[in-house]
Structures are given as C-alpha cells and as structure tokens.
C-alpha positions as CSV (number, residue, x, y, z in Angstrom):
1,M,0.0,0.4,-0.1
2,T,1.6,3.4,-1.1
3,E,0.3,6.2,1.2
4,F,0.9,10.1,0.4
5,G,0.1,13.2,2.3
6,L,1.8,16.4,4.4
7,R,2.5,17.0,7.4
8,D,3.0,20.1,9.4
9,K,6.6,19.2,11.7
10,K,7.7,22.9,13.0
11,K,5.8,25.2,10.5
12,F,8.3,23.0,8.3
13,Y,6.1,21.2,4.8
14,C,7.3,17.9,3.7
15,L,5.9,15.2,1.3
16,T,5.3,11.6,3.3
17,V,5.3,8.3,1.6
18,T,5.2,5.1,2.8
19,V,5.8,2.2,1.3
20,S,4.5,-1.3,3.1
21,G,6.4,-4.3,2.2
22,S,9.2,-4.9,0.1
23,L,10.5,-3.3,-3.4
24,A,12.2,-6.0,-4.1
25,S,9.0,-8.1,-3.7
26,I,7.0,-5.6,-5.6
27,T,9.3,-4.8,-8.5
28,G,9.0,-9.0,-8.7
29,N,5.5,-8.6,-9.7
30,R,4.3,-7.5,-13.4
31,L,1.2,-5.6,-11.6
32,M,3.6,-4.5,-9.5
33,G,6.1,-3.2,-12.2
34,T,3.1,-1.2,-13.1
35,V,2.3,0.5,-10.4
36,I,5.9,1.5,-9.9
37,Q,6.0,3.3,-13.5
38,M,2.2,5.0,-12.5
39,V,3.3,5.9,-8.9
40,V,6.5,5.5,-7.4
41,L,8.7,7.0,-10.5
42,P,6.1,10.3,-10.0
43,V,7.2,10.0,-6.8
44,L,10.7,9.9,-7.0
45,F,10.5,13.7,-8.9
46,L,8.4,14.3,-6.0
47,L,10.7,12.7,-3.3
48,G,13.3,15.8,-4.3
49,S,11.6,18.4,-2.4
50,L,12.3,16.6,0.5
51,L,15.7,17.9,0.7
52,L,15.1,21.4,0.9
53,C,13.2,20.3,4.3
54,T,16.4,21.2,7.1
55,Q,14.1,19.6,9.8
56,V,12.3,16.1,9.2
57,E,11.5,13.1,11.6
58,A,13.5,9.7,10.9
59,Q,12.9,8.5,7.8
60,S,12.4,3.9,7.0
61,P,14.8,2.5,5.5
62,N,12.0,2.6,2.5
63,I,11.8,6.3,2.2
64,L,15.9,6.4,1.9
65,I,15.9,4.4,-0.7
66,L,13.2,6.2,-2.6
67,K,14.9,9.4,-2.2
68,Q,18.3,8.0,-3.2
69,A,16.5,6.9,-6.7
70,A,15.0,10.0,-7.0
71,L,18.4,11.7,-6.9
72,A,20.0,9.1,-9.3
73,W,18.1,9.3,-11.9
74,Q,19.4,9.8,-15.1
75,G,16.0,10.0,-17.5
76,P,14.8,13.5,-19.2
77,L,13.7,15.9,-17.5
78,T,10.5,17.4,-18.6
79,C,9.7,20.5,-20.8
80,E,6.8,20.9,-22.1
81,Q,4.5,23.6,-23.0
82,S,2.2,23.4,-20.2
83,D,5.2,24.5,-17.9
84,C,4.1,27.8,-19.3
85,N,1.1,28.1,-18.1
86,C,1.7,26.5,-14.4
87,T,1.1,29.3,-12.3
88,F,0.1,27.7,-9.1
89,T,-0.8,24.4,-10.5
90,E,2.2,22.8,-11.6
91,Q,6.2,23.3,-11.0
92,R,7.9,25.8,-13.1
93,G,10.9,24.5,-15.3
94,C,13.1,25.2,-17.9
95,C,11.0,26.6,-20.6
96,C,9.5,29.2,-18.5
97,A,12.8,30.5,-16.8
98,A,14.6,30.9,-20.0
99,S,11.3,32.6,-21.4
100,D,11.3,34.9,-18.5
101,L,15.0,35.6,-18.6
102,F,15.4,36.6,-22.5
103,Q,12.1,38.7,-22.0
104,I,13.5,40.6,-18.8
105,E,17.2,41.2,-21.4
106,D,15.2,42.6,-24.1
107,E,13.5,45.0,-21.7
108,V,16.1,46.0,-19.7
109,L,17.8,46.6,-23.4
110,Q,14.8,48.4,-24.3
111,K,14.6,51.0,-21.1
112,L,18.9,51.4,-21.2
113,A,18.8,52.4,-24.8
114,Y,15.4,54.6,-24.1
115,S,17.8,56.5,-21.1
116,W,21.1,56.9,-22.3
117,N,18.6,58.7,-25.7
118,G,17.5,61.0,-22.7
119,I,20.6,61.7,-21.3
120,T,22.4,62.5,-25.1
121,T,19.4,65.5,-24.8
122,L,19.6,67.1,-21.7
123,K,22.8,67.3,-22.4
124,S,22.9,69.0,-25.4
125,R,20.0,71.3,-24.1
126,V,21.8,71.9,-20.6
127,Q,25.2,72.1,-23.2
128,A,23.0,75.1,-25.4
129,L,21.7,77.0,-22.2
130,T,26.0,77.2,-20.4
131,D,26.8,78.4,-22.9
132,G,23.7,80.8,-23.9
133,I,24.2,81.8,-20.0
134,K,28.1,82.4,-19.7
135,V,27.5,86.4,-20.3
136,A,29.4,89.0,-17.7
137,F,31.8,91.9,-17.9
138,K,33.2,94.6,-15.7
139,A,34.9,97.6,-17.1
140,T,36.8,101.0,-15.3
141,M,37.0,104.8,-16.9
142,D,40.7,105.1,-18.5
143,P,42.1,108.2,-16.4
144,S,43.9,109.3,-19.4
145,I,41.2,110.4,-21.3
146,A,40.9,113.3,-18.7
147,I,41.3,116.7,-19.5
148,A,42.8,119.3,-17.8
149,T,40.5,121.8,-17.0
150,P,41.7,125.2,-18.3
151,G,42.7,127.8,-15.4
152,T,43.0,124.6,-12.4
153,T,44.8,121.7,-12.3
154,E,42.1,119.6,-12.4
155,R,41.3,117.0,-14.8
156,C,38.4,116.1,-16.4
157,F,35.9,113.8,-18.9
158,G,33.7,117.0,-20.3
159,P,32.3,118.9,-19.7
160,F,30.0,118.8,-23.3
161,N,27.4,120.1,-24.9
162,T,25.8,117.0,-25.8
163,N,24.2,114.0,-24.0
164,I,27.6,111.5,-24.8
165,A,28.5,107.8,-23.8
166,V,30.5,107.0,-21.3
167,P,33.7,105.0,-22.4
168,F,34.4,102.3,-20.3
169,S,37.3,101.6,-21.8
170,S,39.5,99.4,-19.4
171,V,37.9,95.7,-19.1
172,T,38.8,93.6,-16.8
173,L,36.2,90.7,-17.9
174,N,34.1,90.1,-21.3
175,T,32.8,86.9,-21.1
176,G,30.6,86.1,-24.6
177,N,31.6,89.6,-26.2
178,G,28.8,91.1,-25.1
179,Y,30.8,94.3,-24.4
180,N,31.9,96.9,-26.5
181,P,34.9,98.5,-25.0
182,S,35.4,101.2,-28.0
183,L,31.6,102.5,-27.4
184,G,31.1,101.5,-23.8
185,I,27.7,99.8,-25.0
186,F,26.5,95.9,-24.1
187,T,24.9,93.9,-26.9
188,A,22.4,91.7,-25.2
189,P,23.9,88.1,-27.4
190,N,20.9,86.2,-26.0
191,P,17.1,86.7,-24.5
192,G,16.6,86.7,-21.3
193,V,17.0,89.1,-17.1
194,Y,19.9,91.1,-17.0
195,V,21.1,93.1,-14.2
196,F,24.1,95.8,-13.9
197,S,25.5,98.2,-11.7
198,F,27.3,101.3,-12.5
199,T,29.2,103.7,-10.0
200,A,29.9,106.9,-10.4
201,Y,33.2,108.9,-9.0
202,S,34.1,112.0,-8.9
203,S,36.9,114.6,-6.8
204,A,36.8,118.0,-6.8
205,L,39.3,120.5,-5.5
206,E,38.2,122.6,-2.2
207,T,37.5,125.5,-4.1
208,G,35.6,123.4,-7.0
209,R,32.2,122.0,-7.2
210,L,30.8,118.5,-7.3
211,Y,29.0,119.0,-10.7
212,H,28.0,115.3,-12.5
213,K,25.0,112.9,-13.8
214,V,25.3,109.8,-15.0
215,Q,22.6,107.8,-16.4
216,L,22.4,103.6,-17.8
217,M,20.5,103.8,-21.3
218,K,18.0,101.0,-23.0
219,N,18.1,101.2,-26.3
220,G,18.5,105.4,-26.3
221,K,15.5,105.8,-23.3
222,H,16.3,106.1,-19.2
223,G,16.4,103.6,-17.1
224,A,18.5,105.0,-14.0
225,A,20.9,107.4,-12.8
226,V,23.1,108.9,-10.5
227,W,24.1,112.5,-9.4
228,E,25.7,114.9,-7.7
229,N,25.6,118.9,-7.5
230,N,27.0,120.9,-3.9
231,R,30.3,122.7,-2.6
232,E,30.1,120.9,1.2
233,D,32.1,117.8,-0.4
234,T,35.4,117.6,-2.0
235,E,34.2,113.9,-3.5
236,D,31.3,111.3,-3.3
237,S,30.7,109.2,-5.5
238,A,26.8,106.6,-6.0
239,T,25.8,102.9,-7.0
240,Q,22.9,102.4,-8.5
241,V,22.1,98.2,-9.2
242,V,19.2,97.7,-12.2
243,V,17.5,94.4,-13.7
244,L,16.1,94.1,-17.0
245,E,14.8,92.2,-19.7
246,M,16.6,92.0,-22.5
247,Q,16.0,91.2,-25.9
248,R,18.9,89.8,-28.2
249,G,20.4,92.5,-29.4
250,D,19.1,95.1,-27.1
251,Q,21.3,97.9,-26.3
252,V,22.7,99.8,-22.5
253,Y,25.1,102.0,-22.1
254,L,26.0,105.0,-19.7
255,E,25.7,108.5,-20.1
256,L,27.3,111.7,-19.2
257,M,24.4,114.5,-19.0
258,S,25.5,117.9,-21.3
259,G,27.2,120.2,-19.0
260,R,28.3,117.4,-16.5
261,K,32.0,116.5,-16.0
262,L,33.9,113.4,-13.7
263,C,37.1,114.7,-12.5
264,T,40.0,113.3,-11.1
265,N,40.7,109.3,-10.2
266,L,38.2,107.9,-13.3
267,Q,39.4,105.3,-12.6
268,D,36.8,104.2,-9.6
269,S,33.4,104.5,-12.2
270,I,32.8,100.9,-13.0
271,F,30.4,99.6,-15.4
272,T,29.3,96.0,-14.8
273,G,27.0,93.4,-16.1
274,Y,25.6,89.8,-16.3
275,M,22.7,87.4,-17.2
276,L,20.8,86.5,-14.2
277,Y,18.8,83.7,-16.3
278,P,18.2,83.0,-20.0
279,Y,14.5,83.1,-22.1
280,I,14.4,79.2,-23.0
281,A,12.1,78.9,-25.9
282,A,9.3,76.9,-26.4
C-alpha cells in the first residue's frame, strides 16, 4: 500500500511517502511493475522536495531508498508547454525560466537605450543653456582720457555740450563678448533677464564743485541715474543696480549728461553686467 500526505513539523512542510512491504517483492511482479511506473516514479521526483526541508523526522529505510533513486535518476526532465501555464498548479520548469529571462533582458536593453537617448538629449540642452548664460562684463574708465580744466589743475572727463556715452574702455571681464569697450555699449547676445550696476565717482578741488549726472540707457531710453550737485563735498560716489529684461540685440550703456563732468581718479567709476537667467524658447 502506498500512502501520500502532507505533514506539519515545526512549520516545515514536507511530502511523506510510506511504502509497505519490500521493494524487491514489488519489482518481481509484473502488475506491481506497472504500479511502480504509474505511482512510484512520480513519487521519486516529488521526493526531491524532501531535500529542501531542514528538520524532518527519522525516515524509514524504504524512504531513503526512494530518495536515493530520485537523486540518481538519469532520464529526461519534463520541459513541456504546460510548464509555461503553471501559475499555481504545476512546478515551473526550464521553458518558463528561459523565456522570462530573455524577455527581461530585452526590456532592460530597451530601457537602457531609452535612458541613454534621454541623457544625450539632456546633455545637448544643458550645453546650449550654459553657453547662453555665460555672459558677464566689467569695465572701468581710463584716467588718460581726462582733460585739464583751463585755469586749474583739475583733470576731468567733460563737460560737453551734449549727452555723451561714457567710454569704459579698461575691460577686465567680457565673457560672451557682449561688451564693446570702444563704444562703451553692451549688446545682449541672448534674450533673458540681466543685472547691471554702475558707480560714478568724482573729486573736485576744495574751491570746486561736484557736478555730474550719469544715467543708464537702454536702447536710447533712460533707465536709472546717479548725480551730485553741491559744494559741500570735495569727492563723492554713488551706485545703482538695475534688473532689465533684454531681447537679443538690445543695447545698454552709460551716458554723461551735457554740462556735467567727472573729475580725478576716473578708474573708480565702474560699469558691470551679467545675465541672471535666459529665456528658453518653448
């Protein structure tokens, strides 16, 4: 008699097979031989699960014989189509494993290719963006352009009978080449928001008079200004910081008002600017 069942032993589940009688007497009978083929051989494969259990009861010699026979089996292993439809009912075999692995490999390769394409596109956009925002300049006036005021020892830029662009010709920074030191004009190479700052400094003789007005111009229109008009100070300076929206080709420069002048230490007058952030086309 052959008995099959599941036994719960310390939370480990193992298949238990009990075979009564002697295997030698069974194999001597043709009918029993058929029984062995129909019942015992499948049991040999099922007994493989016994090896996964770490805690089992003492086993009979017949069970040990069946286990050894299962381990020594040299016949072909099943790898049928049914293995690929065995969600819960049958043990999964080599067919499903290989098919799943190939599918996973294809999916991983597709995702890697997609990710690489995205990284390449992002790199190009970042490169274009960073190239566009590398815009900054700093320039000061050259003291040699000052002219002596007749009848005094004072040397000044101005006065003139018309408004004139201040030539900040000593350039120490011009990233993006947006600033033209010959004209004193900055031309925006890319659209965006820009920050400009300027300082106007002037010094007069004790008997002289501070009298200047410097204004920032955008495309010929007034943007901001600093000025001085008094006899109480012999020297003074003022600074303005301006944030402007700029389109490609817009121009910014500093202008000295007519009749005004900047005197002494002209190098202390400074004009700077940089792009805060660009406008990105949709």
